[in-house]
C-alpha positions as a Markdown table, in Angstrom:
| # | Residue | x | y | z |
|---|---|---|---|---|
| 1 | Met | 75.1 | 104.9 | 99.9 |
| 2 | Ala | 76.8 | 102.9 | 97.1 |
| 3 | Thr | 76.1 | 99.3 | 96.1 |
| 4 | Val | 79.1 | 97.1 | 96.4 |
| 5 | Ser | 79.3 | 94.1 | 94.0 |
| 6 | Gly | 80.4 | 91.0 | 95.8 |
| 7 | Val | 80.5 | 87.4 | 94.6 |
| 8 | Ala | 79.0 | 86.9 | 91.2 |
| 9 | Ala | 76.4 | 84.3 | 92.2 |
| 10 | Thr | 72.8 | 84.3 | 90.9 |
| 11 | Glu | 71.4 | 84.5 | 94.4 |
| 12 | Ala | 74.1 | 86.7 | 96.0 |
| 13 | Pro | 72.5 | 89.1 | 98.5 |
| 14 | Lys | 72.8 | 92.8 | 97.7 |
| 15 | Ile | 75.4 | 94.3 | 100.0 |
| 16 | Val | 75.3 | 98.1 | 100.6 |
| 17 | Trp | 78.2 | 100.3 | 101.7 |
| 18 | Asn | 76.9 | 102.6 | 104.4 |
| 19 | Glu | 79.8 | 105.1 | 104.4 |
| 20 | Arg | 78.3 | 107.4 | 107.0 |
| 21 | Asp | 78.0 | 104.6 | 109.6 |
| 22 | Lys | 81.2 | 102.8 | 108.5 |
| 23 | Arg | 79.3 | 99.6 | 107.7 |
| 24 | Phe | 78.7 | 97.1 | 104.9 |
| 25 | Glu | 75.1 | 95.8 | 105.4 |
| 26 | Thr | 72.4 | 93.8 | 103.8 |
| 27 | Glu | 69.5 | 95.9 | 102.3 |
| 28 | Asp | 67.4 | 95.2 | 105.4 |
| 29 | Lys | 70.3 | 96.4 | 107.6 |
| 30 | Lys | 69.9 | 93.3 | 109.8 |
| 31 | Ala | 73.3 | 91.7 | 108.9 |
| 32 | Tyr | 76.3 | 94.0 | 108.8 |
| 33 | Leu | 80.1 | 94.4 | 109.1 |
| 34 | Glu | 81.5 | 97.4 | 111.0 |
| 35 | Tyr | 84.8 | 99.0 | 110.5 |
| 36 | Glu | 87.0 | 102.0 | 111.7 |
| 37 | Leu | 89.4 | 103.8 | 109.5 |
| 38 | Arg | 92.9 | 104.2 | 111.0 |
| 39 | Asn | 96.3 | 105.5 | 109.8 |
| 40 | Gly | 94.8 | 108.6 | 108.2 |
| 41 | Gly | 92.2 | 106.6 | 106.4 |
| 42 | Lys | 94.6 | 104.2 | 104.8 |
| 43 | Val | 93.7 | 101.2 | 107.0 |
| 44 | Met | 90.3 | 99.6 | 107.5 |
| 45 | Asp | 90.0 | 97.9 | 110.9 |
| 46 | Ile | 87.2 | 95.4 | 110.6 |
| 47 | Thr | 85.9 | 95.4 | 114.2 |
| 48 | His | 82.6 | 93.4 | 114.1 |
| 49 | Thr | 80.5 | 91.2 | 111.9 |
| 50 | Phe | 76.9 | 90.4 | 112.8 |
| 51 | Val | 74.3 | 88.1 | 111.3 |
| 52 | Pro | 71.0 | 87.6 | 113.2 |
| 53 | Ser | 70.2 | 84.0 | 114.1 |
| 54 | Ser | 67.3 | 84.0 | 111.6 |
| 55 | Lys | 69.7 | 84.6 | 108.8 |
| 56 | Arg | 72.7 | 82.4 | 109.8 |
| 57 | Gly | 73.8 | 79.6 | 107.5 |
| 58 | Leu | 73.2 | 81.7 | 104.3 |
| 59 | Gly | 76.8 | 82.8 | 103.9 |
| 60 | Leu | 76.0 | 86.5 | 104.7 |
| 61 | Ala | 79.1 | 87.0 | 106.8 |
| 62 | Ser | 81.2 | 85.9 | 103.9 |
| 63 | His | 79.4 | 88.1 | 101.4 |
| 64 | Leu | 79.8 | 91.1 | 103.8 |
| 65 | Ser | 83.5 | 90.3 | 104.2 |
| 66 | Val | 84.1 | 90.0 | 100.4 |
| 67 | Ala | 82.4 | 93.4 | 99.9 |
| 68 | Ala | 84.6 | 94.9 | 102.6 |
| 69 | Phe | 87.8 | 93.4 | 101.2 |
| 70 | Asn | 86.9 | 94.3 | 97.6 |
| 71 | His | 86.3 | 97.9 | 98.8 |
| 72 | Ala | 89.6 | 97.9 | 100.7 |
| 73 | Gln | 91.5 | 96.5 | 97.7 |
| 74 | Ser | 90.0 | 98.9 | 95.2 |
| 75 | Asn | 90.7 | 101.9 | 97.5 |
| 76 | Lys | 94.2 | 100.8 | 98.3 |
| 77 | Leu | 93.5 | 100.2 | 101.9 |
| 78 | Ser | 95.0 | 97.6 | 104.2 |
| 79 | Val | 92.8 | 95.6 | 106.5 |
| 80 | Ile | 93.2 | 94.9 | 110.2 |
| 81 | Pro | 91.2 | 91.8 | 111.0 |
| 82 | Thr | 90.2 | 92.7 | 114.6 |
| 83 | Cys | 86.8 | 90.8 | 114.2 |
| 84 | Ser | 87.3 | 87.2 | 115.2 |
| 85 | Tyr | 85.2 | 86.0 | 112.3 |
| 86 | Ile | 87.5 | 87.7 | 109.9 |
| 87 | Ser | 90.8 | 86.6 | 111.5 |
| 88 | Asp | 89.7 | 83.0 | 112.5 |
| 89 | Thr | 87.3 | 82.0 | 109.7 |
| 90 | Phe | 87.2 | 84.3 | 106.6 |
| 91 | Val | 90.9 | 84.8 | 106.0 |
| 92 | Pro | 91.9 | 81.2 | 106.6 |
| 93 | Arg | 89.1 | 80.1 | 104.2 |
| 94 | Asn | 90.1 | 82.7 | 101.7 |
| 95 | Pro | 93.9 | 82.9 | 101.8 |
| 96 | Ala | 94.0 | 85.1 | 98.6 |
| 97 | Trp | 92.9 | 88.0 | 100.8 |
| 98 | Lys | 96.0 | 87.8 | 103.0 |
| 99 | Ser | 97.7 | 90.2 | 100.6 |
| 100 | Val | 95.3 | 92.9 | 101.7 |
| 101 | Leu | 96.0 | 92.5 | 105.4 |
| 102 | Phe | 97.8 | 95.3 | 107.2 |
| 103 | Ser | 101.4 | 94.5 | 108.0 |
| 104 | Glu | 103.9 | 96.6 | 110.1 |
| 105 | Asp | 106.4 | 95.7 | 107.4 |
| 106 | Leu | 104.5 | 98.1 | 105.0 |
| 107 | Lys | 105.6 | 101.1 | 107.0 |
| 108 | Ser | 108.6 | 103.0 | 105.7 |
| 109 | Ser | 111.8 | 102.3 | 107.5 |
| 110 | Ile | 113.2 | 105.7 | 106.8 |
């Protein structure tokens, strides 16, 4: 597992990339973001984000999302926001990440 640096905040939680299980998760594994790789590993489909009720309100879903989008961007992956949190909350609140989203227009027209 590799550590993924997220937002540079003094109290930012440590987010871990669990490549084997296709998840980004908190160290205690209780909050996580799950994804599937598609298109020969070139597209990250974020399918689910989960934060237990005892940890809600701490911005963990956002930290997990930033880690996943940073990972996608640094590995030249596009993101499909299947998870409703990503599509309905995270991307609208963070429009700069729209450039990482998968688009059919990116496919070659040849």
